[in-house]
N, C-alpha and C positions, 0 to 999 in steps of 0.2 A: 294272529296274538300267538297261539300256539307255534307255529313253525316257527317266530322271532326266541322263545322257550326254547325249542330244538336245533337251533344254531349257535346258540349260547350255550346249550348243552357241550357240542359236537366241539367249537373254540374251548369248553375251557377241560376236554376230556384231550383235546389233542395239546392242548397247554401242560399236561398230565405225562404225554404219553411221550414229555421232549419232541413235540415235532413244531416246525417254522412256515412261512408263506414265504414262496418269492413269485416275482410276477417275473414274465417271459413275455416274449413278443407273440402275434397271431403266427409266423413267419415258425419261428423257431418250435411251439404249440404245436404245427403242423409237423414238423420232422419228429418233435418227441413222440407223438401219437402215432408216428409210424416204427418209430422204435421198438415201441411197446407192443404195439404188431408182429411184432415179426418176434419178438423174443416171447409174446404167450402163443404164435401158432405153433403148433405140432410140440407144444408142453402140455401134459399131460400129469406134470406129476402136483402140480398147482396153477397158480399165474400170481404175474407178477403187477401192481397196482403205480398207480405213476409216483403214487410218494417214493415206495422203495428203489423203482428205477430211477427216480431223480436222486434217491439220497447211494443209489450204489454209485450212479455217474459223477458223483462231485467229490466221492470218497476217493474213488479211483481216480480221477485225473486228479485232485490238490497231491497223492505220492507223489503220479507220476508226472509232472506238469513240471518242466523247467524251462531256463531262464530262455531257454528259444521260440515255447508257445504262453512263457509272460512274459514276452518283446511284443510278442505278435499282436494278445490282446489289448496292450500298453496303443498299441499303433491305432488299433479297431478303435479305442475309444477317448484319443488324443483330443485337444480342444484347444488350437493355437491362441486363441486369450488367457484364457491358462498357464499359459508356456509363458507370454510376456507376462503377465503380471507375476511370476514365479522369477522368471529373469530379472526383472526388474525393484520384488526385494532384496532377491541377493547384490542386483548392482549399485543398489542405497546402503546395506550391512557393507561392505567391503569396498566400497570405494570402487572395485575395478572394473570395467568392461571390457570386454573378449571384442579386442581390435577390428576383428568385421563384422563385428556389429557398428561399432563407430564408425566405419566407413561406410558403411550401408543407410546412416542413419543421418550421416554429414553426405551424404547425396541425395536422399530423399526429400532434403530440408532447402537442395539446391547449393551447397558449403564448400561442396567437395573442387566444382571449377574457382573458385575464391582459393582455397588453399595452395591451390596447384601453382597460383600464379605466382611469376616472382616478381619484386618493386623492382619501379626502374628508379634507374640512377636519376637524381634528382642537377638540373641543370645550375651551375656557381658561378660566381662573378669571375673567380680566378678558371682563366684557361685561357689556352691559347690559340690564334685564331693565326692559323698560317697557308699559306695559299700555295697548291700542291700542284710543281714544275713536273710537266712533262716529259719533261726530260733529264730529269731526274730518275 
């Protein structure tokens, strides 16, 4: 019971201090701990805790992150189903579909062969029956 009160006090203190919590993957945590060890190794003027290190990294990255880094992040976490949903919304809103996508959809549905086949001319009663003479 007393331990829960301490946790609650700690969380309230963090909120007052302007701290937030984030979750990271286990792999990222291992790399983060290694970085923290490297920072603190031989640093006799103090020590850098996890919150300070994370805050420093995020502040520095957010200032220096360019278009390349933003693109890398987006590529890392892109979801094809979400892409399709966004594209469908755009197509419904504008009524225009990219020609490549239209061709792909027709091919997937087996309609690409139908579109490519030319209609045959129908025989009519207005025709001429000629005999081809070999001598001509």
